[in-house]
N, C-alpha and C positions, 0 to 999 in steps of 0.2 A: 568957770569950767563947767561943762555939761557932761553928765554920764548918760550914754545912750545904750539901751538894752536892745540887743540884736536877736531876732527870732528867725528860726528856720533857715532859709537860703541865705539871708543876710549874714548870719553868723558864719556860715560856710565860706562866704565871699571874703570875710574878714579873717580868714585862717583859723576858723573854729572858735573865735572869741564870742562870748555871750554878752560882753559889755565892753565899750570903748569910751574913753574920755576925750573931749574935744573942747578947745578954747574958742568960744564964739560969742559974739555980741547979740546976734538975733538968728532967727531960724534960717534965713537965706545964707548967712555965713556958715552956719552949721552944715547945711546941705552941701555947700560948695566945698568945705573942708573935708567932709566925709567922702565926697566924690574924688577929691584930690588924693586922699590917703588910700581909698579903696576904689579904684576905677570901675570895678564890677558893680558898684552901687548906682552908678549914673543912670542906667536904664530904669532902675526901680524908682529912683528919685524923679526922673522925667515922667513916669507913669502916675506919680502922685502918692507913692507910698509914704506914710508918715508915722 
């Protein structure tokens, strides 16, 4: 389980959450699952935000 801290606009895109937990084996899976759970993250992930 990975705890991800969300700053600024990312927190807003996650419904105001400042942290989310995601089950992921590696960074690619983490980004994929974040984009699935929060579709608004996908453009940020594509731009290379980490």
